[in-house]
C-alpha distance (Angstrom), angle and dihedral (degrees) to the residues before:
residue distance angle dihedral
M1 . . .
E2 3.82 . .
Q3 3.73 116.6 .
G4 3.81 123.0 -145.4
I5 3.77 146.0 70.8
N6 3.79 119.4 -70.7
I7 3.76 110.3 -126.9
G8 3.85 100.5 176.3
K9 3.74 146.6 -69.5
L10 3.81 134.8 -87.6
F11 3.78 126.4 178.3
G12 3.76 88.2 -3.9
I13 3.80 92.0 -58.4
Q14 3.83 121.5 124.9
F15 3.79 114.8 -132.2
R16 3.78 119.0 -150.4
L17 3.80 138.6 -179.3
H18 3.78 113.7 -144.4
Y19 3.81 113.5 -139.8
G20 3.84 89.3 -115.0
W21 3.82 90.1 60.6
F22 3.78 91.5 74.7
I23 3.82 89.7 62.6
I24 3.82 95.0 54.7
F25 3.81 90.7 40.3
G26 3.80 90.2 55.8
L27 3.85 92.2 44.8
V28 3.80 93.6 50.7
S29 3.84 91.7 47.0
V30 3.86 91.3 49.4
F31 3.85 90.0 46.8
L32 3.73 93.5 51.5
A33 3.84 96.0 42.5
T34 3.80 96.1 44.9
Q35 3.86 105.0 29.1
V36 3.80 113.9 19.7
F37 3.75 108.7 36.6
P38 3.84 99.1 36.9
D39 3.85 90.3 59.8
T40 3.82 90.1 59.2
L41 3.79 105.5 30.8
D42 3.74 109.3 56.4
N43 3.84 97.4 173.5
A44 3.84 98.9 44.5
T45 3.81 116.2 116.4
N46 3.82 121.9 -128.7
L47 3.76 90.6 -106.2
Q48 3.84 91.3 53.1
L49 3.86 90.5 49.2
W50 3.80 93.3 50.4
I51 3.86 93.1 46.4
M52 3.91 88.5 48.8
G53 3.81 91.0 47.3
I54 3.82 95.0 49.7
C55 3.79 94.4 43.8
T56 3.85 93.1 46.8
S57 3.76 91.1 48.1
L58 3.80 89.9 51.9
L59 3.77 90.5 49.2
F60 3.79 90.4 49.7
F61 3.78 92.6 55.1
A62 3.76 90.0 44.1
S63 3.83 83.6 58.1
V64 3.79 90.1 54.1
I65 3.73 89.2 51.6
V66 3.84 89.4 53.6
H67 3.78 89.3 49.3
E68 3.80 92.3 53.0
L69 3.76 92.9 40.2
A70 3.81 88.6 56.9
H71 3.80 88.8 56.7
S72 3.74 92.0 46.4
L73 3.83 97.9 49.1
V74 3.78 92.6 49.2
G75 3.75 89.6 46.3
K76 3.84 91.2 51.8
A77 3.77 90.0 47.0
N78 3.83 86.8 56.9
G79 3.81 93.5 50.5
M80 3.78 101.7 -94.5
K81 3.84 122.5 135.5
V82 3.75 115.6 -124.4
K83 3.84 115.0 -161.3
S84 3.74 102.4 177.6
I85 3.73 151.1 -26.6
T86 3.82 117.0 -126.9
L87 3.84 127.8 -167.3
F88 3.82 111.6 -149.9
I89 3.76 140.1 163.2
F90 3.90 95.7 -71.1
G91 3.79 96.7 41.4
G92 3.78 128.3 -85.0
A93 3.80 141.2 -35.9
A94 3.72 135.4 -164.7
N95 3.82 113.9 -138.4
M96 3.86 108.9 -141.8
S97 3.65 121.0 176.3
E98 3.79 94.6 -142.8
E99 3.80 140.6 24.4
A100 3.79 126.8 -111.8
E101 3.80 113.8 -78.5
T102 3.77 96.7 -146.9
A103 3.79 136.8 35.9
G104 3.79 89.2 -121.6
S105 3.85 92.1 56.7
E106 3.78 90.5 47.2
F107 3.82 92.5 49.9
K108 3.79 94.0 50.0
M109 3.73 95.1 43.9
A110 3.83 93.4 49.1
L111 3.81 93.2 47.1
A112 3.81 94.1 50.5
G113 3.78 95.0 73.1
P114 3.79 98.5 54.0
A115 3.82 90.4 40.7
A116 3.85 89.1 55.1
S117 3.82 90.5 49.1
L118 3.78 92.3 49.5
G119 3.77 89.4 49.4
L120 3.83 91.1 51.8
S121 3.80 90.5 46.7
G122 3.86 88.6 55.3
I123 3.81 92.0 48.5
F124 3.75 94.4 49.9
Y125 3.77 90.8 46.8
V126 3.77 92.7 53.4
L127 3.87 88.9 49.4
Y128 3.76 89.2 50.1
I129 3.88 91.5 53.9
N130 3.81 92.1 48.6
L131 3.86 95.0 45.4
N132 3.81 98.0 40.1
G133 3.79 95.4 93.6
Q134 3.81 96.0 34.5
S135 3.79 108.2 42.1
P136 3.83 118.4 14.9
E137 3.86 90.8 -172.2
L138 3.80 95.9 54.7
A139 3.82 90.8 38.8
I140 3.77 94.4 56.9
M141 3.83 91.9 44.7
N142 3.78 90.0 53.9
Y143 3.85 93.0 44.3
W144 3.83 90.8 54.4
L145 3.86 91.2 47.1
A146 3.80 90.0 50.2
Q147 3.84 89.9 51.3
I148 3.80 95.6 45.5
N149 3.80 94.0 47.7
L150 3.80 89.9 50.5
I151 3.84 89.1 50.7
L152 3.84 89.6 47.7
A153 3.78 90.7 53.3
V154 3.81 95.4 46.7
F155 3.83 94.0 43.9
N156 3.76 92.4 50.4
L157 3.84 89.6 50.9
I158 3.83 90.9 63.3
P159 3.85 102.9 122.1
G160 3.79 98.5 -118.4
F161 3.82 128.0 105.5
P162 2.98 130.5 -85.8
L163 3.80 91.2 26.4
D164 3.74 116.3 89.4
G165 3.81 92.0 -104.8
G166 3.85 87.8 54.4
R167 3.79 90.5 53.7
I168 3.84 89.3 48.5
L169 3.78 88.3 51.7
R170 3.76 91.1 50.2
A171 3.73 91.0 49.4
V172 3.78 92.1 51.8
F173 3.83 92.1 48.1
W174 3.81 91.2 44.1
Q175 3.80 92.7 52.3
T176 3.81 90.6 46.7
T177 3.79 100.2 43.1
K178 3.80 101.8 24.7
D179 3.80 86.4 -140.0
L180 3.85 111.5 116.5
A181 3.75 95.0 -177.5
K182 3.77 94.4 53.7
S183 3.85 90.5 44.2
T184 3.78 90.5 51.7
R185 3.77 91.8 48.4
I186 3.83 92.6 52.0
S187 3.86 95.0 47.5
T188 3.85 93.3 45.9
I189 3.87 91.0 50.2
A190 3.84 86.6 50.8
G191 3.83 89.1 50.4
Q192 3.84 91.5 52.2
I193 3.83 91.9 48.5
F194 3.82 92.3 50.9
G195 3.83 87.7 46.9
Y196 3.80 92.2 54.4
L197 3.86 90.1 46.4
F198 3.83 89.9 54.6
I199 3.86 90.3 49.7
L200 3.83 89.8 51.1
A201 3.81 91.0 47.0
G202 3.78 89.4 51.0
V203 3.86 91.3 52.2
F204 3.80 90.9 46.7
I205 3.83 91.1 52.3
L206 3.80 91.2 49.6
I207 3.79 93.1 50.4
R208 3.81 99.4 39.2
T209 3.83 104.1 35.4
Q210 3.83 103.5 18.3
D211 3.87 87.6 -132.2
W212 3.74 96.3 149.4
L213 3.76 97.0 177.1
S214 3.81 95.8 52.7
G215 3.87 92.7 39.6
I216 3.79 95.7 50.1
W217 3.79 93.1 41.2
L218 3.85 91.0 50.9
G219 3.79 90.2 46.9
L220 3.75 92.7 50.1
L221 3.78 91.6 48.1
G222 3.81 90.7 51.3
W223 3.78 91.7 49.8
Y224 3.82 91.0 50.3
L225 3.74 91.8 47.7
S226 3.91 95.6 48.4
D227 3.82 92.1 42.3
T228 3.78 93.6 48.6
A229 3.79 91.5 45.5
R230 3.79 90.7 54.4
N231 3.79 94.5 44.6
S232 3.79 91.2 46.8
F233 3.79 91.8 59.7
R234 3.77 91.1 46.5
Q235 3.85 90.6 50.2
Y236 3.83 91.1 47.8
T237 3.83 91.4 49.8
L238 3.79 92.8 47.7
Q239 3.84 90.3 49.4
Q240 3.78 88.4 54.9
I241 3.80 90.6 51.0
L242 3.88 92.1 48.4
K243 3.81 91.2 52.2
R244 3.83 86.9 65.5
V245 3.70 95.9 44.6
T246 3.86 119.2 99.4
P247 3.77 122.3 -141.0
V248 3.84 90.8 -113.0
E249 3.80 89.5 64.8
V250 3.82 92.6 58.9
V251 3.81 97.8 41.1
A252 3.80 114.6 131.6
S253 3.75 100.5 -116.6
D254 3.88 102.0 174.8
I255 3.81 104.2 55.6
P256 3.85 107.6 141.0
R257 3.82 119.4 -125.6
A258 3.84 127.2 -139.4
K259 3.77 138.7 173.2
S260 3.78 120.0 -96.2
T261 3.76 92.5 -125.7
Q262 3.82 93.8 60.4
I263 3.83 118.9 109.1
F264 3.82 110.9 -117.1
A265 3.85 93.4 -129.9
D266 3.82 89.8 52.5
Y267 3.73 91.4 49.5
L268 3.89 91.8 51.6
T269 3.81 89.3 51.4
Q270 3.79 92.3 54.0
T271 3.86 97.5 36.3
P272 3.79 109.1 25.3
N273 3.79 95.4 165.1
G274 3.83 127.2 73.7
D275 3.76 133.3 59.6
Y276 3.86 97.5 -134.6
I277 3.79 133.8 51.8
L278 3.81 127.4 -161.4
V279 3.81 105.9 -144.1
E280 3.79 120.6 -151.2
D281 3.77 130.0 -167.4
E282 3.80 132.3 178.8
N283 3.79 90.9 -68.3
G284 3.75 96.1 52.0
L285 3.84 128.2 -105.5
A286 3.79 108.4 16.3
G287 3.75 106.7 168.6
I288 3.81 149.9 -42.5
I289 3.78 134.3 -101.9
N290 3.77 122.3 -144.9
Q291 3.78 105.5 -157.0
H292 3.83 90.2 -160.8
S293 3.73 89.1 72.7
L294 3.78 95.8 49.5
K295 3.77 105.5 91.3
N296 3.78 100.7 143.2
K297 3.87 113.4 96.6
D298 3.79 89.9 -149.0
N299 3.78 86.7 70.5
L300 3.77 87.9 76.0
K301 3.86 89.8 74.0
S302 3.69 95.0 49.1
T303 3.80 128.9 94.8
L304 3.78 118.7 -114.0
A305 3.85 88.2 -113.2
E306 3.84 87.9 66.2
L307 3.82 93.2 50.9
Y308 3.80 109.5 41.1
T309 3.76 128.6 101.5
P310 3.87 109.9 -128.4
I311 3.79 114.5 -110.4
N312 3.83 92.2 -119.1
E313 3.78 90.6 58.9
I314 3.79 95.3 59.6
P315 3.83 111.8 97.3
V316 3.80 114.1 -104.6
I317 3.83 122.4 -131.5
P318 3.85 118.0 -159.5
S319 3.82 113.5 -115.5
D320 3.83 92.6 -119.3
T321 3.86 94.0 58.1
N322 3.83 114.4 114.2
A323 3.73 123.5 -130.3
L324 3.82 93.8 -106.3
D325 3.78 93.5 56.9
I326 3.87 89.2 46.5
A327 3.84 88.7 53.8
R328 3.78 90.9 49.0
R329 3.81 92.8 49.5
M330 3.80 92.1 51.0
N331 3.80 89.5 48.8
E332 3.80 95.9 47.7
D333 3.78 96.5 42.7
K334 3.88 92.6 38.5
I335 3.80 92.2 -128.7
E336 3.80 128.9 143.5
I337 3.75 102.2 -160.8
V338 3.80 136.8 40.7
R339 3.84 133.9 179.2
L340 3.76 120.6 -126.4
A341 3.83 114.3 -128.7
S342 3.77 110.4 -120.9
E343 3.83 134.3 -178.6
D344 3.86 92.2 -145.5
T345 3.77 129.5 57.4
R346 3.85 95.7 -92.4
V347 3.77 116.5 113.7
S348 3.82 117.8 -151.0
F349 3.76 130.0 -177.3
I350 3.76 133.7 -156.7
T351 3.75 114.6 -156.6
L352 3.78 132.4 -168.7
D353 3.81 86.5 -113.9
S354 3.78 95.1 54.2
L355 3.74 90.7 47.7
I356 3.80 92.5 50.6
A357 3.79 90.4 46.8
Y358 3.78 91.2 55.2
M359 3.81 90.2 49.3
N360 3.82 91.3 50.5
K361 3.80 90.4 51.2
A362 3.76 91.0 50.8
S363 3.84 89.8 51.0
E364 3.74 91.6 48.6
K365 3.80 91.2 53.9
G366 3.79 89.6 55.4
F367 3.81 99.4 -104.7
T368 3.74 91.9 134.5
D369 3.80 104.4 37.8
A370 3.73 112.3 133.2
C-alpha cells in the first residue's frame, strides 16, 4: 500500500506527498532562509527571507515533479502504465506498474527527466538575468533554482542504477548485449559503487572540514543509493522468477473451513491462527472472510454467514496468468484475495499472504541475492 497524502491528478497520474517529504521541505526552507539568502541580501527582513525560502523550496519541489512527470509522460507514450508520482525525503519517484519493454524505451524515458531539469535550469537562469537589475529578491531565487536544477540533472546522470544515468547505462548495455539481466546486474553494481563513494566522500568531509550537515547528508545519500541499487536488482530478479511461476504454485492451501452458523468469537477461540476463513453452508462453500477487513468489535457477536464475502464476488484470475501479473493485479486493484479460474468444481484462492510467503521462500533460497 502506498503511503502519503494525495495532492491531485495531472494527465491521469496521481501526485502524492510522502510524510517524510515535510522534513526535507522544512530543511530546505530553513537552509535558504538562514544560510543562502542572508549572505546575498543585506537589507532583507527576516519575514522576507522566510517567505523567499518557503516559496523557493516549493518551486524546487515543483521542479522535481516536472522531472518525474517527464519520465512518466515518455513512459506512457511508450505503453507503460504510470500510477503515481510521490515526493519523498530523497526527491521524487514515479510509480510504474511495469518496466520498459525495449532498450530504446528505457533510454528515452531515463533521459527525459534530466533533460527536463536542464530545461528548467535554463529557464530560471534567463529569468535571473532579466530580473537581476530590477528585483534582487526574485533574481537570487531564480539563480538558486537554476543552480539546483542543473545539479539535479547532473546528479541523476551518474551512471549507477536506479539513477537515470544508471538506467541509460542499462539501456545501452541492453541494446548492445540483448541481455537485460546482465545489463541490470552491471548497472546496479555501478549504483552500489557510486553509493559507497558518496559515503566515503561524506566521511572525508566530516573529518576534513567539520561540515556535519554536508557530510551526513552526503553519507545518507550514498547509503540510499547503494541500498536502492542492491534492492532494485533483487526486485528485478524476483520479478523474473515470478514470471515463470504458475498460479497453482502460489495457491493458499491451508485456509481453515468453518460452518456459516458459527459465531465469529467462538471460531477465534477454537482457531486463533489464520487470516482467512472459508465459510460453508448447507450447499457447500459459500464465501470467504478476510479478517484483515474486520475492524469492528461488534463482529465478534456475528455469525460467519453475516461476515463472509460470497464466492462469486471474489475477482477471478485466468489459470494461465503468471504470479507476477497476479501480484500487479492485487497491487493495482488494492485487493488481498483472488479466485483461480478452474474448469472443474474445485475452488482455489490466492491470497496476498500466500503470494508473499512464496516470495520469501524464493529469497531464502537465494534467488534474489545481489
